[in-house]
TORTINU-693311 format. One record per residue: x, y, z of N, C-alpha, C, O in turn; residue number from 1. Coordinates in steps of 0.1 Angstrom, whole numbers. Example, Ala and Ser with C-alpha at 12.3 -4.5 7.8 and 13.67 -1.06 7.14 Angstrom:
<rs>
{{132, -57, 78}, {123, -45, 78}, {132, -33, 78}, {142, -33, 85}, 1}
{{128, -22, 71}, {137, -11, 71}, {129, 0, 79}, {134, 11, 80}, 2}
</rs>
This chain:
<rs>
{{-1, -63, 41}, {-2, -52, 31}, {13, -48, 31}, {18, -46, 20}, 1}
{{21, -47, 41}, {34, -42, 40}, {43, -50, 30}, {51, -45, 22}, 2}
{{41, -62, 30}, {50, -71, 21}, {45, -69, 7}, {53, -70, -3}, 3}
{{32, -68, 5}, {26, -64, -9}, {31, -53, -15}, {36, -53, -26}, 4}
{{31, -41, -7}, {38, -29, -10}, {52, -29, -13}, {56, -22, -22}, 5}
{{60, -37, -6}, {73, -38, -8}, {75, -47, -23}, {84, -44, -31}, 6}
{{68, -54, -24}, {68, -62, -38}, {67, -53, -50}, {74, -53, -60}, 7}
{{56, -45, -48}, {53, -35, -59}, {63, -24, -58}, {67, -20, -70}, 8}
{{69, -18, -49}, {80, -10, -49}, {92, -15, -57}, {98, -9, -66}, 9}
{{95, -27, -53}, {106, -34, -60}, {106, -36, -74}, {116, -35, -81}, 10}
{{94, -38, -79}, {90, -39, -93}, {90, -26, -99}, {92, -25, -111}, 11}
{{88, -16, -92}, {88, -1, -97}, {101, 5, -95}, {102, 17, -98}, 12}
{{111, -2, -90}, {125, 3, -86}, {124, 15, -78}, {131, 25, -79}, 13}
{{113, 15, -69}, {113, 27, -59}, {114, 22, -45}, {113, 11, -42}, 14}
{{117, 32, -36}, {119, 29, -20}, {108, 35, -14}, {100, 43, -19}, 15}
{{107, 29, -1}, {96, 36, 9}, {98, 49, 10}, {88, 56, 10}, 16}
{{110, 55, 10}, {114, 70, 10}, {109, 76, 0}, {103, 87, 2}, 17}
{{110, 72, -13}, {106, 79, -24}, {90, 79, -23}, {84, 89, -26}, 18}
{{85, 68, -20}, {69, 67, -20}, {63, 79, -9}, {55, 87, -12}, 19}
{{70, 77, 2}, {66, 85, 13}, {67, 101, 9}, {58, 109, 13}, 20}
{{77, 104, 1}, {79, 118, -4}, {67, 122, -14}, {61, 132, -13}, 21}
{{65, 113, -23}, {54, 115, -32}, {40, 116, -25}, {32, 124, -30}, 22}
{{38, 108, -15}, {26, 111, -4}, {27, 123, 3}, {16, 128, 6}, 23}
{{37, 127, 5}, {38, 141, 13}, {40, 136, 29}, {36, 145, 37}, 24}
{{45, 125, 33}, {46, 121, 48}, {58, 117, 49}, {65, 114, 40}, 25}
{{63, 116, 62}, {76, 111, 67}, {77, 96, 63}, {67, 89, 65}, 26}
{{89, 90, 60}, {89, 77, 56}, {88, 68, 69}, {85, 57, 67}, 27}
{{92, 73, 80}, {90, 67, 93}, {75, 65, 97}, {71, 54, 102}, 28}
{{68, 76, 94}, {54, 74, 96}, {46, 64, 87}, {36, 58, 90}, 29}
{{52, 64, 75}, {45, 55, 65}, {49, 40, 70}, {41, 30, 70}, 30}
{{62, 38, 74}, {65, 25, 77}, {58, 19, 90}, {53, 7, 91}, 31}
{{57, 30, 100}, {49, 28, 112}, {33, 23, 108}, {28, 13, 113}, 32}
{{28, 31, 100}, {15, 28, 96}, {13, 14, 89}, {2, 8, 91}, 33}
{{22, 10, 82}, {22, -3, 75}, {25, -14, 85}, {18, -24, 84}, 34}
{{35, -13, 94}, {37, -23, 105}, {27, -24, 114}, {24, -35, 119}, 35}
{{19, -13, 119}, {7, -16, 128}, {-6, -17, 121}, {-17, -17, 127}, 36}
{{-5, -18, 108}, {-17, -20, 100}, {-27, -8, 103}, {-39, -11, 103}, 37}
{{-24, 3, 106}, {-32, 14, 108}, {-34, 24, 96}, {-39, 35, 97}, 38}
{{-31, 20, 85}, {-31, 26, 71}, {-45, 27, 67}, {-52, 16, 66}, 39}
{{-50, 40, 63}, {-63, 41, 58}, {-65, 37, 44}, {-56, 37, 36}, 40}
{{-77, 34, 41}, {-81, 30, 26}, {-75, 43, 18}, {-67, 41, 10}, 41}
{{-79, 53, 21}, {-76, 65, 13}, {-60, 66, 8}, {-56, 69, -3}, 42}
{{-52, 62, 20}, {-37, 62, 17}, {-34, 50, 8}, {-25, 51, 0}, 43}
{{-40, 39, 9}, {-38, 26, -1}, {-41, 31, -13}, {-33, 28, -23}, 44}
{{-52, 38, -15}, {-56, 42, -30}, {-45, 52, -35}, {-40, 51, -46}, 45}
{{-40, 61, -26}, {-31, 71, -30}, {-17, 62, -34}, {-10, 65, -44}, 46}
{{-13, 52, -25}, {-2, 44, -29}, {-4, 37, -43}, {5, 36, -51}, 47}
{{-15, 32, -45}, {-18, 25, -59}, {-16, 34, -69}, {-10, 31, -79}, 48}
{{-22, 46, -69}, {-20, 57, -78}, {-5, 61, -82}, {-1, 62, -93}, 49}
{{1, 62, -71}, {15, 65, -71}, {23, 55, -79}, {30, 58, -89}, 50}
{{21, 43, -75}, {27, 30, -81}, {21, 25, -95}, {26, 16, -102}, 51}
{{9, 32, -98}, {4, 27, -110}, {-1, 14, -111}, {2, 7, -121}, 52}
{{-8, 9, -101}, {-13, -4, -99}, {-28, -4, -95}, {-32, 6, -90}, 53}
{{-36, -13, -98}, {-49, -13, -94}, {-50, -19, -79}, {-45, -30, -76}, 54}
{{-57, -13, -72}, {-60, -17, -58}, {-74, -24, -57}, {-84, -17, -60}, 55}
{{-74, -36, -52}, {-87, -43, -50}, {-88, -47, -34}, {-79, -53, -28}, 56}
{{-101, -42, -28}, {-103, -47, -15}, {-115, -56, -16}, {-125, -52, -23}, 57}
{{-115, -67, -11}, {-127, -76, -11}, {-128, -82, 2}, {-119, -83, 10}, 58}
{{-141, -88, 5}, {-145, -97, 14}, {-146, -110, 7}, {-152, -112, -3}, 59}
{{-140, -121, 14}, {-140, -134, 7}, {-148, -144, 16}, {-144, -146, 28}, 60}
{{-158, -150, 9}, {-166, -160, 17}, {-158, -173, 17}, {-148, -174, 10}, 61}
{{-161, -184, 26}, {-154, -195, 28}, {-153, -203, 13}, {-145, -211, 11}, 62}
{{-164, -200, 4}, {-163, -209, -8}, {-154, -201, -18}, {-153, -205, -30}, 63}
{{-148, -190, -14}, {-140, -183, -24}, {-146, -171, -30}, {-139, -163, -36}, 64}
{{-159, -169, -29}, {-167, -158, -35}, {-162, -145, -29}, {-160, -144, -17}, 65}
{{-160, -136, -39}, {-155, -122, -35}, {-167, -113, -35}, {-176, -113, -44}, 66}
{{-168, -105, -23}, {-179, -96, -24}, {-172, -81, -22}, {-180, -71, -22}, 67}
</rs>
């Protein structure tokens, strides 16, 4: 997820620091959450809203079917 957020940030010309400020958390805390994959779904939704992108979370079966 960390890499995907970096890609979207770059496309929006934003930094992690700017994103964390808009989220109201310390940039080190945000980076730590992303590195340790301990970010909550609600925080991903908030990131998507801030970056004006759609967030999709799916379970994908072996045949490619998304649930």
